[in-house]
N, C-alpha and C positions, 0 to 999 in steps of 0.2 A: 504494500500500500504506500502511496505517495504522501509524505508529510507536508505540512505547511512550509517548513523550512526549505524542502526541496522545491516547492512551487515558487517560493520567493527567490531562491537561487536561479531557477530557470528563467524567471522574469527579469532578473538582473542581466543574465547573459543575453537574452533577447533584446532588452533595451540598449545595452552597450553595443551590440552588433547593429541595431537599427541606427544608432547615432553614428557609428563608423560608416555605414552605407550612405547616410545622408550627407555627411561631411566629405566623404571620399568622392561621391558623385559631384557635389558642388565644386570641389577642388579641381576635378578633371574638366568640368564644364567651363570653369574660369580660365584654366591654364592652356587647354588644348584648343586649336583653331578649327578643327574639322569635326563634323558629327561622327564620322566613322571612327576617328581616334577616340572620342568619348565612349562610343559604343564598345569598341574592342577592348580598350583598357578598363572600362567599367565592368564588363562581363568577365574579365580575367583577374584584374588586381583586387578589386573590392571583395569578391567572394574568397579570394586567397587570404586576404588579411582577416576577414571574418572567421574563416576556418582556423587560422592560427590562434586568434584570440579565443575562440570557443574551446580549442584544445587546451589552452593555458587555464582558462577559467573553470572548465569542467574537470580537468586532470589534477594538476598540483594544487590549485585553489580549492577544488572540491565543491563547486556550486552546481546545483541542479540534480535531478534524479537520473537513474539509469533508464534511458528511453528504449532500450532493447535492441533495436536494429540500427545499423548505420544510415539507412534510408530515412528513418524517423529523425535521427539527429540532424542530417543535412537539411531535411525539409523544415524542421521546427527551429533550428538554431542558426541556419545559414540562409536558406531560400526565403523564408518568411520575413526575417529582418531586412534582407536585401530588397525585397519587393516594397516593404514599408518605407525604407530609407529613400529609395528612388522616387517613390510616390510623394514623399514629403518634399524632396528637392524639386521635383518637376511641377507639382500642383500647388504647394503651399508657399514656397520661396519665389521671389521675383526672378525673372530671367536675368542672367549676368549682364546682358546688354542694357537692361532697363535701370540698373543701379548707377546712380551718379556718384562719382568719386571726387574728392577735392583735387584742386589743380596740381598739387605736388605728386600725385600718385599715377600719372599718365604713363609712366614707364620710361 
């Protein structure tokens, strides 16, 4: 049976990975000039970082319950936060072109 502590730990892992996905996607959208670059690097780098963070948080740190199968882990701890983070960046945050920067930050 899953305890409340395990659910809180799993929620922490999911929230951290969602934040990583949102910030990582935003960073890629701001720094890369082409859409294909954002798509390729976003689909490769962000889930790789999320997987590494999930391995650290669920392994040595010990957060979250035993989910049973690797498919469940990847779906719940990597794919779901990735989808949420990308949705937060694309739908909630303004587009990088719409953000006005001060004069000293033009590059």
